[in-house]
N, C-alpha and C positions, 0 to 999 in steps of 0.2 A: 763247107758242109753241104751235102746234096739234099735234094728235096725230100728224099725218104727219111733221112735222119731228122730233118726239121719237123716232119710230120709226126715221127715217133716222139720227139721232144715235146711237141705241143700236146700230144695225147697224155704223156706222163705228167706234164705240168697241169693239165686240166684235171686229171685224176687226183693229183695231190691237192689241188684247190678244192675239189668236191669233198675229198676226205677231211681236209681242214675245216671246211664249212660244217660238215656233219659233226665233227668233234666239238667245235665251238658251240654249235646248237645244243649238243648233248650236255656239255658242261653248264651252259646257261640254264638249261631245263633242270638238270640235277640240283643246281644251286637254288633255283626257285622252289623245287620240290622240298629240298632240305629246310629252307626258311619256313615254308608252309607247315612242315612237320614240326619244327621247333615251336612255332606259334601255337599250333594245335595242342602240342604236348603241354605247354605252359598253361593254356586254358583248362585242359583236363586236370592238371595237377592242382590248380587253384580250386576247381570245382570239387575235386576229391578231398582237398584239405578242408574246405567248407563243410562237406558232409561229415568228415571225421570230427571236426569241432562241434558240429550240431549234435552228433551222437554222444560225444563226451559230455556235452552240456546236459543232455537229457539224462545220461547215466548219473552225473553228479547230483542232479535234482532228485532223481529217484532214490539214490543212496541217502541223501539228506532226509528225504521224507521217511524212508525206511528206518533210519536211525532215530528220528523223532518219534516214530510210532513204537519203537522198541521201549521207550520210556513211558509212553502214554497208553499202551495197549494192555497194561495190567488191569485186571478187574478190581473193582472196589472191594473193600474188606467184606467178606461174607457172600459176595455175589458169585463166587466160583463153586459154591456148593449148593446142592438142591435144597429147596425149602420144604421142611417137614414139621409136623407137630407130634406131640407125645402120643396122640391117638393113632398115628400111622405106625403101628408096631412093625409092619413089614419093612419099613424104610429107616427106622431109627437105628437099627444095628448097622445098616450099611453106612449111614451118615457118621456114626461113631468111628467106624474104621477109616472113613475118608478124613475126618477131623484129625485122628491120630497120625495118619500118613502126612497130612499137610503140615501139622505141627513139627513132626520130625524133619521134614524137608526144610521148613523155615529155620529150624534150629541149626541144621547143617549149614545153611546159607549164612546165617548170622555169625557162626563160628568162622567160616571162611572169610567173610567180609571183615570181621574183627582182626583176624590175623593179617589180612592184606593191608588194612589201615595202619596197623601197628608197624608192619615192615616198611611201608611207604613213608610213614612218619619218621622212623629212624633214619632211613636213607636221606630224607629231606634235611634232617638236622645235620647229618654228617657233611652233606654237600654244602649246606649253608655255612657251617663252621670253616670248611676248607676254603670256600669262596671268600669269606670274610678275612681269613688269614692272608690270602693272596692280595686282596684289596688293601688291607692295612699295610702290608709290606711295600706295596707299590706306592701307597700314599706317603708313607713316613720316611722312607729311606732312599738315599741316593745309591747309585751303583756305578762303580768304576770298572770299565772294560778296556781292553787293548793296553793293559799295563806292561810297560817295558822299562828296563833300566840298564845302564852301562857305566863303566868306570871312566873317569875323565882325569887327564893330567893337565894341570894349568901350565900353559906355555908363557913364560915371562923371563925377563933378564935374571931374575932371582934363581930360576931353575935351569937356565940355559947351559951353564957350565957345571951344573951339579950332576954327579953320577946317580942321584936318586931317581928311581924309575917307578916308584909307587904312585898309585892314583891318589889324587887329593880330594876329588869330589865324585859323587854319583849323580848322573842325570836321570831323572825319573819323569816319564811322560805317561799319560793315561787319558781316557775319555770319560767324562761324566755322561752316563747314558740318558737319553731323552726321557722325560717323565712329565706328563701334563698335570699330574696331581701334586707336584711339589711347587711351592710358590717361587716366583722369580726373585732373584736378588743375589747378594754376595754370600758365598758359602765358605766356611773355614774348613780346609782339608789338611789333615795331619799325615805326614810321611814318617814311617818308622822303619829304620834299617837295622837288621840284626846280622852281625858278622858270623863267620863259621864257628866261632866259639860260643855262640848263643848270647853274645853281649850286644846290648842296644847301643847304637852310636848316637850320642847326643852331646855335641860340642858344648852347648850352654846349659846342659842339665835341664832341658825343658820338659815340662810335664803338665798334664791336666788332672784335676782331682774332683771327685764327688765324695759323698759320704761313704760310698762303698767301693769305689773304683779309682785307680790311679793309672793314667796312661802316659808313659814316657815316650816321647817322640823325637825324631831327628830334625824335622823341618816342618814349618807351617806355611801354607800358601792360601791366599784368598782368591777365589774364582767367581766370576759373575755367571750364574746359571740362569738361562733364559728358557728352560723347559725343553730345549733341543740338545742334541749331542754337542758337548762342550769339551774341546781339547785343552789340556793343561800340561805344562812342563815346568819343572823346577830343578834346582841343584841342591844337593845335600853335602855339606862340608863334612869331611871325615876326621876322626881322631887318629893321629899317627900311631899311637900305641895300640889301637884296635883295628888297624888296617892290616889284615893278613890275607894270605892266599886261600882260596877255597870258595865255597858257595855262599852267597849272601841272600837273605830273605828280605823282601821289601813289602811292607804292608801299608795299605791306604785306609785311613780312618775318617769318619765324619760323625760327630756326636757320639763318641765312644764306641761306635759300631764299625767293625771292619767291613769295608765295601769293595775291596779288591786286593790282590796280591800278585807277586811274581818273584822269580829268582834270577840271579845272574852269577856267572862263574868268573872269578878273578884269578887268572893264572900267573 
């Protein structure tokens, strides 16, 4: 490489070095300016937020004072009318008209307030009754969710060589929904299976009775309820003469109240 080429290379390298130095300086300067801008913006935002909070506070105080004055600014009875005597003939007629106008205005306000009080009272009663019904329902009754059922064939030596393909049981599973208002403890749950012919399957003719109600059920299971979601599964033995193809209805009862149900198809 001749001396001229070396000289040109040095010039180019020097120019690039200067350019790189300028760029690095500019980047550092821009970064510093950006950080300073962010810091300043945060301080301005904090100051602005404080001003807004102060304005809102003053507005709330003024509104509260205004609302309070709305109830205390009414004049005392009789003070909103001019004081006159019978001897002031020129003013008596005027005060009579003012009194009539004031009475009519007050009557209208009384009628309006009476209607509003009556309407609000009725609304309050309705809401209170509905709320009580919901509360009573939640307090007194269990609820079975996620109810599902399927037919089961017992696999044993007895059935291994048998051509019989009918199901012998129904597996029923469900979840007692969490409820903090129901006491913890063992709960008796009754499963009722109704076949497509509307016959209740009950191998042992099991039933519950009160003075007015009889509940025929297929299977009873005891589950410990701890006020949280409680999963329960049980098997219901079928009656061979009532086991037919079609849609079965499965009802879940507790204390004579149906708390859940489902269906399943036996093909």
